[in-house]
Steps between C-alpha positions, in 0.01 A plus 500: 500500500354404161215265418551147375274551198587387147334706224394334174385709201350337192655169609848650547662465844664837549763361738644300210536806279623796704517640848184663630385616840268707717215252459178612669185289507147577614171312521145617560170342604265468322726453199824314569830606347502880479832661410858388433792732428871445450810678370631326187864440420697746289522260205173303493485214252145584388300807415137496610204691361252448786227243547732202543423250775697562820544260792697501823630178652625414845667166562361361175138597575320776313383763748398786269358532146414793280577698185784736414409866469633684197863583584570871556849597378506789750470261795764268639243240607278251324152439640227242466138492616317198638320244284161576655503842334490341157128445559454875461579464128219259409122539474272263693335317209351160429587277207258688274664832572219630722535650847489244780461511877640148549855514634609160370368575153663844483839370610493200264405719204777747586755215530398379154551857374853521644477569873803325652321330790368153565185412696547167680178524704165678501514860625133570578231286338213752505478810286623817667246769582617766257336747263578406138252737338786731403716221364758252631731555794872437499597155628670647804196711590265203466725292725505782757121524515428129475746412776379781726136388503608144586725614788814373332796666334679414178856489383750353257774286654867484388410215264248736332203304633196715576312405817255619764516435872359616829736667744676264739366468853818355655841668478782380275770723648582658835737767619631642825329789682530831317647801676212738563237250390312514171337830412142503378227744407120482474468756218353251250335275756127431486292260704196555277488552124195657337475443126287666234398264220261465207233249599444238228138444598374858508760683287529756779796598713503357853741459789624194682735460795728250672659514845796326664398477866841368610661810351251722679592340832871552435513840332159667530216577260591677175291504182624561148337518157568273203384553141366168370337647189810404300389137543189557288151388604518264800281361776498607864656166593786552257555859620523383861734219401732742320517729802570205730788392277651848513492492879669159506766613251625779721261788556420386855861493621751775583747627242865451580720809479844357428683209346703245694868476408677171560850366440597136473433316824220736609230327295422143607259231399263374768753234601752775583726442197632808313338556161688595184382855436507448123219244526253712698198608298165661559226258403261519790750384762512621859795626703475458877658795680571422863460773760248624755427833334161662529344377175578136581330537835199666341457238226553175684653557842809308387867594481501508122311627198470324163567740213385417144786557257396741226839549339873440528809688386845337503811713452853485634430191707215668689134406463223752559161342560211730413186403696174470311273799560796728549415872521464640149837604361774363280717195544793738537320675788450173687860391443634837616285483813627150579863607448460808718337300777777241500778761493335686786503187709863421423 
């Protein structure tokens, strides 16, 4: 089974020019659109050099946006990377050309310089706590650090609009119980973070800490160290706030060990209606997995667990959902694990 995606490159709808196939689409969070690949027709109407805008549409709606990678004649596929990665190619500057820690200013200056985003709303009003003594950061790096300290994440949507948002607290999707439950590990878990930082008042190095007591009750007491010196000179209050944000953004929860593979009809909205797999994206949404497995009982005593979606991969009519805080590895590792688990249950 193929996907229902239409690929558009540099304004050209490929379906009007030549046959193409094997479309694979992935998203990631934070970020948005991540990767898109397809096999072009044997006699394409256009030759591309790389860098052209790429979009994928489903049912008339744009669901993916990015830029074409330089075509490789030795490969039979074309590939594009997500629009959010374009921020890696611009310095975080203000209108005078100086380094800035203000996210809105950095993005607006980069857009004026050629970054192919728009900013319809404020990202974070306050300056990010970053060290600019060695020069400006890249726009993407500034967004990473500024969003992190405000307990939000950032991305670029399929319309190329940059945004920030907190993770959802209610699920958007649900699925049936998984055979064997949902594997998890506590390798990267910490209930307490201890950070070393440069104190702005005394110019000496100090430590601060933050603890998630709910996590301690559920998973036990584990401490881990965080280097906050990269943030420059900061106060104790700011150091504690940064550590608290890190706990809220995932350090105080288990890591999932596998992806979740779903075919059409297995992923539903909360009203029980099947969802078009092509439209599923990772932008802070939650997937409710029904089942009375051990982790669900430990977390809330319910017959379900809500999994934050950290990435998706659509290929051959099958959608692999990669949970946020998945055990360190590659996207291919998570997809392979999901495939193996599903085949084993068949």
